[in-house]
All heavy atoms as a GROMACS GRO file, in nm:
protein
  492
    1MET      N    1   0.948  -6.998   2.460
    1MET     CA    2   0.973  -6.883   2.412
    1MET      C    3   1.121  -6.871   2.361
    1MET      O    4   1.208  -6.908   2.437
    1MET     CB    5   0.950  -6.758   2.501
    1MET     CG    6   0.947  -6.635   2.440
    1MET     SD    7   0.906  -6.510   2.560
    1MET     CE    8   0.770  -6.434   2.483
    2ALA      N    9   1.148  -6.829   2.225
    2ALA     CA   10   1.274  -6.838   2.180
    2ALA      C   11   1.372  -6.723   2.231
    2ALA      O   12   1.491  -6.752   2.261
    2ALA     CB   13   1.274  -6.822   2.021
    3ASN      N   14   1.321  -6.605   2.259
    3ASN     CA   15   1.403  -6.502   2.297
    3ASN      C   16   1.336  -6.439   2.427
    3ASN      O   17   1.257  -6.359   2.411
    3ASN     CB   18   1.429  -6.388   2.183
    3ASN     CG   19   1.528  -6.296   2.229
    3ASN    OD1   20   1.577  -6.288   2.334
    3ASN    ND2   21   1.567  -6.213   2.128
    4LYS      N   22   1.375  -6.470   2.540
    4LYS     CA   23   1.324  -6.433   2.664
    4LYS      C   24   1.360  -6.288   2.693
    4LYS      O   25   1.290  -6.222   2.779
    4LYS     CB   26   1.366  -6.524   2.785
    4LYS     CG   27   1.309  -6.658   2.769
    4LYS     CD   28   1.341  -6.748   2.887
    4LYS     CE   29   1.280  -6.876   2.882
    4LYS     NZ   30   1.307  -6.963   3.006
    5ALA      N   31   1.464  -6.234   2.640
    5ALA     CA   32   1.509  -6.092   2.673
    5ALA      C   33   1.406  -6.000   2.625
    5ALA      O   34   1.380  -5.889   2.677
    5ALA     CB   35   1.646  -6.066   2.611
    6LEU      N   36   1.337  -6.024   2.511
    6LEU     CA   37   1.236  -5.927   2.460
    6LEU      C   38   1.116  -5.923   2.546
    6LEU      O   39   1.055  -5.819   2.565
    6LEU     CB   40   1.200  -5.976   2.318
    6LEU     CG   41   1.304  -5.959   2.206
    6LEU    CD1   42   1.235  -6.012   2.069
    6LEU    CD2   43   1.337  -5.809   2.195
    7ALA      N   44   1.081  -6.031   2.611
    7ALA     CA   45   0.965  -6.022   2.702
    7ALA      C   46   0.984  -5.949   2.823
    7ALA      O   47   0.888  -5.897   2.888
    7ALA     CB   48   0.912  -6.167   2.733
    8THR      N   49   1.098  -5.934   2.875
    8THR     CA   50   1.139  -5.864   2.988
    8THR      C   51   1.169  -5.717   2.975
    8THR      O   52   1.210  -5.651   3.070
    8THR     CB   53   1.246  -5.940   3.073
    8THR    OG1   54   1.360  -5.936   2.989
    8THR    CG2   55   1.206  -6.078   3.106
    9ARG      N   56   1.180  -5.670   2.848
    9ARG     CA   57   1.211  -5.539   2.822
    9ARG      C   58   1.106  -5.434   2.887
    9ARG      O   59   0.985  -5.466   2.870
    9ARG     CB   60   1.219  -5.515   2.674
    9ARG     CG   61   1.320  -5.409   2.623
    9ARG     CD   62   1.325  -5.406   2.480
    9ARG     NE   63   1.428  -5.489   2.426
    9ARG     CZ   64   1.444  -5.506   2.288
    9ARG    NH1   65   1.363  -5.444   2.212
    9ARG    NH2   66   1.540  -5.583   2.252
   10GLN      N   67   1.159  -5.322   2.925
   10GLN     CA   68   1.061  -5.223   2.974
   10GLN      C   69   0.983  -5.161   2.866
   10GLN      O   70   1.041  -5.131   2.765
   10GLN     CB   71   1.136  -5.107   3.055
   10GLN     CG   72   1.058  -5.016   3.121
   10GLN     CD   73   1.136  -4.916   3.205
   10GLN    OE1   74   1.258  -4.910   3.204
   10GLN    NE2   75   1.071  -4.829   3.266
   11LYS      N   76   0.856  -5.144   2.889
   11LYS     CA   77   0.771  -5.091   2.792
   11LYS      C   78   0.780  -4.933   2.782
   11LYS      O   79   0.810  -4.872   2.885
   11LYS     CB   80   0.622  -5.113   2.811
   11LYS     CG   81   0.582  -5.268   2.822
   11LYS     CD   82   0.621  -5.345   2.704
   11LYS     CE   83   0.577  -5.484   2.708
   11LYS     NZ   84   0.652  -5.578   2.642
   12MET      N   85   0.774  -4.882   2.657
   12MET     CA   86   0.795  -4.747   2.635
   12MET      C   87   0.670  -4.667   2.686
   12MET      O   88   0.548  -4.716   2.657
   12MET     CB   89   0.811  -4.700   2.493
   12MET     CG   90   0.840  -4.568   2.466
   12MET     SD   91   0.866  -4.520   2.291
   12MET     CE   92   1.004  -4.624   2.246
   13GLN      N   93   0.676  -4.564   2.755
   13GLN     CA   94   0.554  -4.490   2.808
   13GLN      C   95   0.578  -4.343   2.767
   13GLN      O   96   0.686  -4.284   2.778
   13GLN     CB   97   0.555  -4.495   2.963
   13GLN     CG   98   0.525  -4.636   3.006
   13GLN     CD   99   0.525  -4.635   3.159
   13GLN    OE1  100   0.548  -4.544   3.227
   13GLN    NE2  101   0.485  -4.761   3.221
   14PHE      N  102   0.464  -4.276   2.738
   14PHE     CA  103   0.465  -4.130   2.705
   14PHE      C  104   0.407  -4.056   2.815
   14PHE      O  105   0.295  -4.097   2.857
   14PHE     CB  106   0.395  -4.116   2.566
   14PHE     CG  107   0.465  -4.172   2.454
   14PHE    CD1  108   0.417  -4.287   2.394
   14PHE    CD2  109   0.577  -4.114   2.393
   14PHE    CE1  110   0.483  -4.348   2.288
   14PHE    CE2  111   0.635  -4.165   2.290
   14PHE     CZ  112   0.594  -4.273   2.233
   15ARG      N  113   0.467  -3.951   2.862
   15ARG     CA  114   0.410  -3.869   2.954
   15ARG      C  115   0.377  -3.730   2.906
   15ARG      O  116   0.452  -3.678   2.840
   15ARG     CB  117   0.511  -3.841   3.076
   15ARG     CG  118   0.530  -3.970   3.158
   15ARG     CD  119   0.636  -3.951   3.264
   15ARG     NE  120   0.612  -3.834   3.335
   15ARG     CZ  121   0.681  -3.785   3.439
   15ARG    NH1  122   0.800  -3.847   3.463
   15ARG    NH2  123   0.648  -3.679   3.501
   16VAL      N  124   0.250  -3.689   2.935
   16VAL     CA  125   0.204  -3.562   2.883
   16VAL      C  126   0.192  -3.468   3.004
   16VAL      O  127   0.111  -3.494   3.093
   16VAL     CB  128   0.064  -3.578   2.818
   16VAL    CG1  129   0.014  -3.437   2.768
   16VAL    CG2  130   0.085  -3.668   2.695
   17GLU      N  131   0.278  -3.362   3.015
   17GLU     CA  132   0.269  -3.271   3.124
   17GLU      C  133   0.157  -3.169   3.089
   17GLU      O  134   0.128  -3.127   2.987
   17GLU     CB  135   0.400  -3.187   3.129
   17GLU     CG  136   0.521  -3.280   3.136
   17GLU     CD  137   0.521  -3.342   3.285
   17GLU    OE1  138   0.478  -3.282   3.383
   17GLU    OE2  139   0.576  -3.447   3.297
   18PRO      N  140   0.078  -3.148   3.203
   18PRO     CA  141  -0.030  -3.046   3.191
   18PRO      C  142   0.028  -2.904   3.163
   18PRO      O  143   0.142  -2.875   3.210
   18PRO     CB  144  -0.106  -3.048   3.326
   18PRO     CG  145  -0.004  -3.115   3.418
   18PRO     CD  146   0.082  -3.194   3.334
   19SER      N  147  -0.048  -2.819   3.096
   19SER     CA  148   0.005  -2.686   3.069
   19SER      C  149   0.001  -2.605   3.211
   19SER      O  150  -0.064  -2.643   3.298
   19SER     CB  151  -0.081  -2.612   2.963
   19SER     OG  152  -0.217  -2.608   3.008
   20GLN      N  153   0.065  -2.487   3.201
   20GLN     CA  154   0.079  -2.410   3.320
   20GLN      C  155  -0.055  -2.356   3.375
   20GLN      O  156  -0.082  -2.361   3.483
   20GLN     CB  157   0.176  -2.294   3.305
   20GLN     CG  158   0.304  -2.334   3.249
   20GLN     CD  159   0.392  -2.420   3.350
   20GLN    OE1  160   0.359  -2.415   3.473
   20GLN    NE2  161   0.471  -2.511   3.307
   21LYS      N  162  -0.131  -2.301   3.278
   21LYS     CA  163  -0.268  -2.258   3.315
   21LYS      C  164  -0.364  -2.281   3.189
   21LYS      O  165  -0.308  -2.286   3.079
   21LYS     CB  166  -0.264  -2.102   3.351
   21LYS     CG  167  -0.213  -2.013   3.239
   21LYS     CD  168  -0.209  -1.868   3.291
   21LYS     CE  169  -0.160  -1.773   3.177
   21LYS     NZ  170  -0.175  -1.633   3.215
   22PRO      N  171  -0.485  -2.283   3.219
   22PRO     CA  172  -0.582  -2.310   3.105
   22PRO      C  173  -0.570  -2.193   3.001
   22PRO      O  174  -0.569  -2.081   3.036
   22PRO     CB  175  -0.725  -2.320   3.175
   22PRO     CG  176  -0.703  -2.257   3.302
   22PRO     CD  177  -0.556  -2.267   3.346
   23ARG      N  178  -0.592  -2.228   2.877
   23ARG     CA  179  -0.593  -2.125   2.773
   23ARG      C  180  -0.720  -2.060   2.761
   23ARG      O  181  -0.830  -2.124   2.787
   23ARG     CB  182  -0.552  -2.193   2.638
   23ARG     CG  183  -0.417  -2.271   2.633
   23ARG     CD  184  -0.325  -2.174   2.572
   23ARG     NE  185  -0.182  -2.241   2.569
   23ARG     CZ  186  -0.089  -2.204   2.498
   23ARG    NH1  187  -0.116  -2.099   2.408
   23ARG    NH2  188   0.021  -2.260   2.490
   24ASN      N  189  -0.735  -1.947   2.701
   24ASN     CA  190  -0.853  -1.878   2.678
   24ASN      C  191  -0.907  -1.930   2.546
   24ASN      O  192  -0.860  -1.904   2.442
   24ASN     CB  193  -0.828  -1.728   2.663
   24ASN     CG  194  -0.949  -1.649   2.637
   24ASN    OD1  195  -1.059  -1.695   2.639
   24ASN    ND2  196  -0.928  -1.517   2.646
   25PRO      N  197  -1.035  -1.997   2.548
   25PRO     CA  198  -1.089  -2.053   2.427
   25PRO      C  199  -1.138  -1.951   2.332
   25PRO      O  200  -1.134  -1.960   2.214
   25PRO     CB  201  -1.203  -2.134   2.484
   25PRO     CG  202  -1.234  -2.080   2.604
   25PRO     CD  203  -1.114  -2.024   2.659
   26VAL      N  204  -1.176  -1.826   2.382
   26VAL     CA  205  -1.211  -1.720   2.287
   26VAL      C  206  -1.102  -1.670   2.203
   26VAL      O  207  -1.113  -1.640   2.083
   26VAL     CB  208  -1.281  -1.609   2.368
   26VAL    CG1  209  -1.331  -1.497   2.274
   26VAL    CG2  210  -1.400  -1.663   2.438
   27ALA      N  211  -0.984  -1.648   2.262
   27ALA     CA  212  -0.873  -1.595   2.197
   27ALA      C  213  -0.825  -1.692   2.099
   27ALA      O  214  -0.780  -1.654   1.994
   27ALA     CB  215  -0.769  -1.555   2.297
   28THR      N  216  -0.813  -1.814   2.125
   28THR     CA  217  -0.764  -1.922   2.031
   28THR      C  218  -0.859  -1.937   1.914
   28THR      O  219  -0.811  -1.943   1.812
   28THR     CB  220  -0.750  -2.057   2.103
   28THR    OG1  221  -0.876  -2.098   2.156
   28THR    CG2  222  -0.638  -2.054   2.202
   29ALA      N  223  -0.991  -1.918   1.934
   29ALA     CA  224  -1.088  -1.928   1.824
   29ALA      C  225  -1.070  -1.806   1.727
   29ALA      O  226  -1.064  -1.829   1.604
   29ALA     CB  227  -1.231  -1.931   1.879
   30ALA      N  228  -1.048  -1.692   1.781
   30ALA     CA  229  -1.021  -1.580   1.692
   30ALA      C  230  -0.890  -1.585   1.621
   30ALA      O  231  -0.886  -1.553   1.502
   30ALA     CB  232  -1.015  -1.446   1.784
   31LEU      N  233  -0.792  -1.648   1.680
   31LEU     CA  234  -0.662  -1.665   1.605
   31LEU      C  235  -0.682  -1.765   1.494
   31LEU      O  236  -0.610  -1.751   1.387
   31LEU     CB  237  -0.544  -1.701   1.707
   31LEU     CG  238  -0.503  -1.592   1.794
   31LEU    CD1  239  -0.397  -1.652   1.896
   31LEU    CD2  240  -0.442  -1.478   1.721
   32GLN      N  241  -0.760  -1.872   1.524
   32GLN     CA  242  -0.776  -1.963   1.414
   32GLN      C  243  -0.859  -1.921   1.297
   32GLN      O  244  -0.827  -1.960   1.184
   32GLN     CB  245  -0.844  -2.092   1.469
   32GLN     CG  246  -0.755  -2.176   1.569
   32GLN     CD  247  -0.828  -2.285   1.636
   32GLN    OE1  248  -0.939  -2.294   1.638
   32GLN    NE2  249  -0.746  -2.374   1.699
   33ARG      N  250  -0.944  -1.830   1.325
   33ARG     CA  251  -1.022  -1.762   1.218
   33ARG      C  252  -0.941  -1.665   1.132
   33ARG      O  253  -0.984  -1.635   1.025
   33ARG     CB  254  -1.137  -1.692   1.272
   33ARG     CG  255  -1.261  -1.789   1.302
   33ARG     CD  256  -1.393  -1.700   1.312
   33ARG     NE  257  -1.372  -1.593   1.403
   33ARG     CZ  258  -1.389  -1.585   1.531
   33ARG    NH1  259  -1.429  -1.697   1.586
   33ARG    NH2  260  -1.376  -1.476   1.608
   34SER      N  261  -0.836  -1.613   1.182
   34SER     CA  262  -0.760  -1.515   1.112
   34SER      C  263  -0.836  -1.394   1.091
   34SER      O  264  -0.845  -1.339   0.979
   34SER     CB  265  -0.686  -1.565   0.995
   34SER     OG  266  -0.598  -1.664   1.029
   35ALA      N  267  -0.916  -1.348   1.193
   35ALA     CA  268  -1.005  -1.236   1.175
   35ALA      C  269  -0.915  -1.108   1.135
   35ALA      O  270  -0.802  -1.087   1.185
   35ALA     CB  271  -1.084  -1.204   1.298
   36GLY      N  272  -0.970  -1.032   1.050
   36GLY     CA  273  -0.901  -0.898   1.016
   36GLY      C  274  -0.982  -0.829   0.903
   36GLY      O  275  -1.091  -0.860   0.868
   37ALA      N  276  -0.914  -0.730   0.857
   37ALA     CA  277  -0.964  -0.641   0.759
   37ALA      C  278  -0.985  -0.726   0.620
   37ALA      O  279  -0.897  -0.805   0.588
   37ALA     CB  280  -0.891  -0.516   0.736
   38HIS      N  281  -1.084  -0.695   0.551
   38HIS     CA  282  -1.107  -0.751   0.419
   38HIS      C  283  -1.028  -0.679   0.306
   38HIS      O  284  -1.041  -0.558   0.284
   38HIS     CB  285  -1.251  -0.750   0.378
   38HIS     CG  286  -1.341  -0.826   0.474
   38HIS    ND1  287  -1.352  -0.966   0.460
   38HIS    CD2  288  -1.414  -0.790   0.568
   38HIS    CE1  289  -1.436  -1.002   0.549
   38HIS    NE2  290  -1.480  -0.900   0.618
   39VAL      N  291  -0.928  -0.741   0.248
   39VAL     CA  292  -0.833  -0.674   0.160
   39VAL      C  293  -0.831  -0.770   0.036
   39VAL      O  294  -0.818  -0.893   0.043
   39VAL     CB  295  -0.697  -0.661   0.220
   39VAL    CG1  296  -0.597  -0.589   0.122
   39VAL    CG2  297  -0.699  -0.575   0.338
   40LYS      N  298  -0.827  -0.704  -0.083
   40LYS     CA  299  -0.816  -0.781  -0.201
   40LYS      C  300  -0.677  -0.843  -0.214
   40LYS      O  301  -0.580  -0.780  -0.161
   40LYS     CB  302  -0.846  -0.699  -0.330
   40LYS     CG  303  -0.983  -0.666  -0.343
   40LYS     CD  304  -1.010  -0.606  -0.474
   40LYS     CE  305  -1.160  -0.581  -0.505
   40LYS     NZ  306  -1.177  -0.510  -0.626
   41SER      N  307  -0.662  -0.958  -0.277
   41SER     CA  308  -0.535  -1.005  -0.295
   41SER      C  309  -0.453  -0.926  -0.397
   41SER      O  310  -0.508  -0.843  -0.470
   41SER     CB  311  -0.541  -1.160  -0.341
   41SER     OG  312  -0.602  -1.150  -0.473
   42VAL      N  313  -0.321  -0.953  -0.405
   42VAL     CA  314  -0.243  -0.881  -0.500
   42VAL      C  315  -0.276  -0.903  -0.646
   42VAL      O  316  -0.288  -0.803  -0.719
   42VAL     CB  317  -0.076  -0.915  -0.469
   42VAL    CG1  318   0.001  -0.849  -0.584
   42VAL    CG2  319  -0.042  -0.876  -0.336
   43SER      N  320  -0.316  -1.024  -0.673
   43SER     CA  321  -0.356  -1.058  -0.812
   43SER      C  322  -0.488  -0.986  -0.836
   43SER      O  323  -0.508  -0.943  -0.953
   43SER     CB  324  -0.364  -1.204  -0.832
   43SER     OG  325  -0.457  -1.262  -0.744
   44GLY      N  326  -0.575  -0.983  -0.739
   44GLY     CA  327  -0.711  -0.919  -0.760
   44GLY      C  328  -0.685  -0.766  -0.778
   44GLY      O  329  -0.757  -0.712  -0.875
   45GLN      N  330  -0.596  -0.713  -0.713
   45GLN     CA  331  -0.574  -0.567  -0.732
   45GLN      C  332  -0.518  -0.534  -0.873
   45GLN      O  333  -0.549  -0.444  -0.945
   45GLN     CB  334  -0.487  -0.514  -0.625
   45GLN     CG  335  -0.544  -0.498  -0.486
   45GLN     CD  336  -0.447  -0.468  -0.379
   45GLN    OE1  337  -0.329  -0.451  -0.407
   45GLN    NE2  338  -0.493  -0.444  -0.264
   46ARG      N  339  -0.425  -0.624  -0.906
   46ARG     CA  340  -0.354  -0.611  -1.038
   46ARG      C  341  -0.461  -0.629  -1.156
   46ARG      O  342  -0.459  -0.547  -1.255
   46ARG     CB  343  -0.248  -0.719  -1.052
   46ARG     CG  344  -0.172  -0.702  -1.187
   46ARG     CD  345  -0.055  -0.796  -1.199
   46ARG     NE  346  -0.107  -0.940  -1.196
   46ARG     CZ  347  -0.090  -1.029  -1.096
   46ARG    NH1  348  -0.009  -0.997  -0.996
   46ARG    NH2  349  -0.129  -1.151  -1.106
   47GLN      N  350  -0.544  -0.726  -1.144
   47GLN     CA  351  -0.649  -0.738  -1.244
   47GLN      C  352  -0.742  -0.613  -1.250
   47GLN      O  353  -0.788  -0.573  -1.363
   47GLN     CB  354  -0.734  -0.867  -1.218
   47GLN     CG  355  -0.650  -0.994  -1.257
   47GLN     CD  356  -0.717  -1.119  -1.199
   47GLN    OE1  357  -0.828  -1.122  -1.168
   47GLN    NE2  358  -0.648  -1.227  -1.200
   48GLN      N  359  -0.781  -0.565  -1.137
   48GLN     CA  360  -0.873  -0.455  -1.129
   48GLN      C  361  -0.811  -0.322  -1.201
   48GLN      O  362  -0.860  -0.255  -1.276
   48GLN     CB  363  -0.908  -0.409  -0.996
   48GLN     CG  364  -1.010  -0.294  -0.994
   48GLN     CD  365  -1.050  -0.275  -0.840
   48GLN    OE1  366  -0.975  -0.314  -0.742
   48GLN    NE2  367  -1.148  -0.181  -0.832
   49GLU      N  368  -0.678  -0.310  -1.164
   49GLU     CA  369  -0.607  -0.195  -1.231
   49GLU      C  370  -0.592  -0.219  -1.384
   49GLU      O  371  -0.596  -0.117  -1.463
   49GLU     CB  372  -0.468  -0.182  -1.169
   49GLU     CG  373  -0.469  -0.140  -1.028
   49GLU     CD  374  -0.324  -0.136  -0.957
   49GLU    OE1  375  -0.235  -0.180  -1.020
   49GLU    OE2  376  -0.324  -0.101  -0.840
   50LYS      N  377  -0.569  -0.340  -1.424
   50LYS     CA  378  -0.566  -0.370  -1.564
   50LYS      C  379  -0.698  -0.337  -1.645
   50LYS      O  380  -0.697  -0.279  -1.755
   50LYS     CB  381  -0.532  -0.516  -1.588
   50LYS     CG  382  -0.492  -0.559  -1.727
   50LYS     CD  383  -0.458  -0.706  -1.738
   50LYS     CE  384  -0.426  -0.752  -1.875
   50LYS     NZ  385  -0.372  -0.878  -1.881
   51ARG      N  386  -0.807  -0.373  -1.577
   51ARG     CA  387  -0.932  -0.343  -1.637
   51ARG      C  388  -0.959  -0.195  -1.638
   51ARG      O  389  -1.010  -0.135  -1.739
   51ARG     CB  390  -1.048  -0.411  -1.550
   51ARG     CG  391  -1.060  -0.558  -1.568
   51ARG     CD  392  -1.191  -0.604  -1.509
   51ARG     NE  393  -1.203  -0.588  -1.364
   51ARG     CZ  394  -1.152  -0.682  -1.278
   51ARG    NH1  395  -1.098  -0.795  -1.308
   51ARG    NH2  396  -1.168  -0.650  -1.150
   52LEU      N  397  -0.921  -0.124  -1.532
   52LEU     CA  398  -0.934   0.033  -1.527
   52LEU      C  399  -0.849   0.098  -1.635
   52LEU      O  400  -0.896   0.193  -1.702
   52LEU     CB  401  -0.897   0.080  -1.392
   52LEU     CG  402  -0.994   0.054  -1.275
   52LEU    CD1  403  -0.938   0.098  -1.144
   52LEU    CD2  404  -1.130   0.127  -1.300
   53LEU      N  405  -0.734   0.045  -1.655
   53LEU     CA  406  -0.643   0.097  -1.755
   53LEU      C  407  -0.699   0.067  -1.904
   53LEU      O  408  -0.702   0.165  -1.982
   53LEU     CB  409  -0.503   0.032  -1.752
   53LEU     CG  410  -0.404   0.073  -1.854
   53LEU    CD1  411  -0.372   0.231  -1.836
   53LEU    CD2  412  -0.266   0.006  -1.846
   54ALA      N  413  -0.761  -0.046  -1.923
   54ALA     CA  414  -0.815  -0.064  -2.050
   54ALA      C  415  -0.935   0.012  -2.078
   54ALA      O  416  -0.953   0.064  -2.184
   54ALA     CB  417  -0.856  -0.223  -2.055
   55ALA      N  418  -1.016   0.038  -1.972
   55ALA     CA  419  -1.140   0.133  -1.990
   55ALA      C  420  -1.091   0.277  -2.014
   55ALA      O  421  -1.147   0.347  -2.097
   55ALA     CB  422  -1.224   0.122  -1.862
   56LEU      N  423  -0.985   0.312  -1.953
   56LEU     CA  424  -0.935   0.447  -1.977
   56LEU      C  425  -0.879   0.472  -2.120
   56LEU      O  426  -0.910   0.565  -2.181
   56LEU     CB  427  -0.830   0.484  -1.868
   56LEU     CG  428  -0.769   0.624  -1.865
   56LEU    CD1  429  -0.869   0.727  -1.842
   56LEU    CD2  430  -0.648   0.639  -1.770
   57LEU      N  431  -0.810   0.369  -2.158
   57LEU     CA  432  -0.750   0.369  -2.298
   57LEU      C  433  -0.862   0.371  -2.402
   57LEU      O  434  -0.851   0.440  -2.496
   57LEU     CB  435  -0.648   0.257  -2.323
   57LEU     CG  436  -0.524   0.268  -2.246
   57LEU    CD1  437  -0.434   0.132  -2.267
   57LEU    CD2  438  -0.440   0.388  -2.277
   58LEU      N  439  -0.965   0.296  -2.373
   58LEU     CA  440  -1.080   0.288  -2.459
   58LEU      C  441  -1.145   0.421  -2.476
   58LEU      O  442  -1.189   0.469  -2.574
   58LEU     CB  443  -1.177   0.186  -2.416
   58LEU     CG  444  -1.296   0.154  -2.509
   58LEU    CD1  445  -1.249   0.110  -2.651
   58LEU    CD2  446  -1.385   0.053  -2.453
   59LYS      N  447  -1.161   0.494  -2.349
   59LYS     CA  448  -1.235   0.624  -2.346
   59LYS      C  449  -1.142   0.729  -2.413
   59LYS      O  450  -1.198   0.812  -2.488
   59LYS     CB  451  -1.240   0.661  -2.199
   59LYS     CG  452  -1.308   0.792  -2.173
   59LYS     CD  453  -1.329   0.817  -2.029
   59LYS     CE  454  -1.400   0.954  -2.001
   59LYS     NZ  455  -1.408   0.992  -1.864
   60VAL      N  456  -1.014   0.726  -2.399
   60VAL     CA  457  -0.932   0.824  -2.467
   60VAL      C  458  -0.926   0.797  -2.620
   60VAL      O  459  -0.933   0.896  -2.699
   60VAL     CB  460  -0.774   0.810  -2.414
   60VAL    CG1  461  -0.688   0.885  -2.488
   60VAL    CG2  462  -0.786   0.856  -2.276
   61ALA      N  463  -0.929   0.682  -2.653
   61ALA     CA  464  -0.932   0.647  -2.809
   61ALA      C  465  -1.068   0.686  -2.868
   61ALA      O  466  -1.067   0.727  -2.987
   61ALA     CB  467  -0.917   0.487  -2.825
   62THR      N  468  -1.183   0.680  -2.799
   62THR     CA  469  -1.313   0.725  -2.848
   62THR      C  470  -1.320   0.865  -2.857
   62THR      O  471  -1.398   0.918  -2.928
   62THR     CB  472  -1.423   0.657  -2.770
   62THR    OG1  473  -1.414   0.691  -2.639
   62THR    CG2  474  -1.424   0.504  -2.793
   63GLU      N  475  -1.256   0.946  -2.777
   63GLU     CA  476  -1.264   1.090  -2.774
   63GLU      C  477  -1.199   1.156  -2.888
   63GLU      O  478  -1.225   1.258  -2.943
   63GLU     CB  479  -1.199   1.149  -2.647
   63GLU     CG  480  -1.281   1.115  -2.521
   63GLU     CD  481  -1.214   1.170  -2.397
   63GLU    OE1  482  -1.108   1.216  -2.397
   63GLU    OE2  483  -1.279   1.161  -2.287
   64LYS      N  484  -1.094   1.091  -2.951
   64LYS     CA  485  -1.015   1.139  -3.065
   64LYS      C  486  -1.101   1.165  -3.185
   64LYS      O  487  -1.189   1.095  -3.227
   64LYS     CB  488  -0.901   1.064  -3.086
   64LYS     CG  489  -0.792   1.087  -2.985
   64LYS     CD  490  -0.663   1.024  -3.023
   64LYS     CE  491  -0.562   1.038  -2.920
   64LYS     NZ  492  -0.430   0.977  -2.938
   0.00000   0.00000   0.00000
């Protein structure tokens, strides 16, 4: 062997410490789903308002 120092080097080891207490699987599942109220996105709200405005302007224009 050309370089004996490499063969005697200490190998790297990774230690994983256990968590303090077990996690609640139900709570983590709910957080991952991001459960909550159904709300339209900002762009969806803007497009809906734009359609309502166009309909209102059309109605006002036809009344004249």
